[in-house]
Structures are given as C-alpha cells and as structure tokens.
C-alpha positions as CSV (number, residue, x, y, z in Angstrom):
1,M,105.7,103.2,119.0
2,R,107.4,103.0,115.6
3,T,110.7,101.3,115.4
4,T,111.5,101.8,111.7
5,D,112.3,104.9,109.8
6,P,110.7,105.2,106.3
7,R,113.7,107.3,105.3
8,P,116.7,105.3,106.5
9,E,119.7,107.3,107.4
10,V,122.9,106.4,105.7
11,R,125.5,106.0,108.3
12,G,128.8,107.6,107.5
13,P,132.2,105.9,107.3
14,T,133.1,107.1,110.8
15,L,130.3,105.0,112.4
16,A,131.1,102.1,110.1
17,A,134.8,102.2,111.2
18,R,133.8,102.5,114.9
19,V,131.4,99.5,114.6
20,R,134.0,97.4,112.9
21,A,136.7,98.4,115.4
22,A,134.5,97.7,118.4
23,R,133.5,94.3,117.1
24,G,137.2,93.5,116.6
25,R,138.0,94.7,120.1
26,G,135.3,92.5,121.5
27,A,136.5,89.6,119.4
28,Y,132.9,89.0,118.1
29,T,132.2,87.4,114.8
30,I,129.4,89.0,112.8
31,D,127.2,86.1,113.8
32,V,127.9,86.4,117.5
33,A,127.4,90.2,117.5
34,A,124.1,89.7,115.6
35,R,122.9,87.0,117.9
36,L,123.6,89.1,121.0
37,A,121.9,92.1,119.5
38,R,118.9,89.9,118.3
39,V,119.3,91.1,114.7
40,D,120.0,89.5,111.4
41,P,123.8,89.3,110.6
42,A,123.1,91.4,107.5
43,A,122.3,94.4,109.8
44,V,125.8,94.2,111.4
45,V,127.4,93.9,108.0
46,A,125.3,96.9,106.8
47,L,126.5,99.1,109.7
48,E,130.1,98.1,109.1
49,N,129.7,99.0,105.4
50,G,128.1,102.4,106.2
51,D,124.8,101.3,104.6
52,A,121.3,102.5,105.6
53,I,119.5,100.6,108.3
54,A,115.7,101.3,108.5
55,D,115.2,99.5,111.8
56,I,116.4,102.0,114.4
57,A,115.9,99.5,117.3
58,A,118.2,97.0,115.6
59,C,120.8,99.7,115.1
60,E,120.6,100.7,118.7
61,R,120.9,97.1,119.9
62,I,124.0,96.5,117.8
63,L,125.6,99.7,119.1
64,E,124.7,98.7,122.7
65,V,126.2,95.2,122.4
66,L,129.4,96.8,121.0
67,G,129.6,99.4,123.7
68,L,129.0,102.3,121.3
69,R,125.8,103.8,122.7
70,R,126.2,107.5,123.6
71,D,124.7,107.0,127.1
72,R,126.9,104.1,128.0
73,S,130.5,103.2,128.3
74,R,132.4,102.7,125.1
75,R,133.5,99.2,126.1
76,P,131.8,96.1,124.8
77,A,129.7,94.3,127.3
78,S,131.7,91.9,129.6
79,A,131.7,88.2,128.7
80,S,129.8,87.3,131.8
81,N,127.0,89.8,131.0
82,L,126.8,88.5,127.4
83,A,126.6,84.9,128.6
84,R,123.7,85.8,130.9
85,R,122.0,87.7,128.0
86,C,122.4,84.6,125.7
87,A,121.0,82.4,128.4
88,G,117.9,84.7,128.7
89,Q,118.8,86.1,132.2
90,S,119.0,89.8,133.0
C-alpha cells in the first residue's frame, strides 16, 4: 500500500483555517499535535499554512487528532484518550 502521493495536493485556505482553529480549540501546541499524530511538526505547520503534504497518512493522522476526519466527530480527542495514546495504550 502506498502512503505518499507523487503529486501532492495543495490544501486550500479553508482546510488550513480549520486545522489552525481545531488545534486552538484543543489547546495543542504544534509540537503536541505532531507528537500525538506521530508526524514531524513541519507537517502540522504545512497544513496550517495550506501547503502541500505528500504523505497522505500523516495528513490523515493530523486531521484525526484534531477531530477533523470526515468519518468522525469534529471534536478533538479527549485528554484521557490522548494520554492513553501517548502512553502507547489503545
């Protein structure tokens, strides 16, 4: 299975604004959001700036952590769930 796209899609300002707002609502720093999503902090910054992200899986993990996945609630994950994730529990 391929997790990168050779033609990265440039995310529009709407997604960038939604990512920034969701991170703010969750009170996550860029570093915390990146750690929870298991991505480099530069990926979170890129999404917030509307820049292209070639790693689709990284993009999806960031959106999931921030509660922005289409198939999930639009709320950020609860603090207890995030704590379990950081500790390596399911």
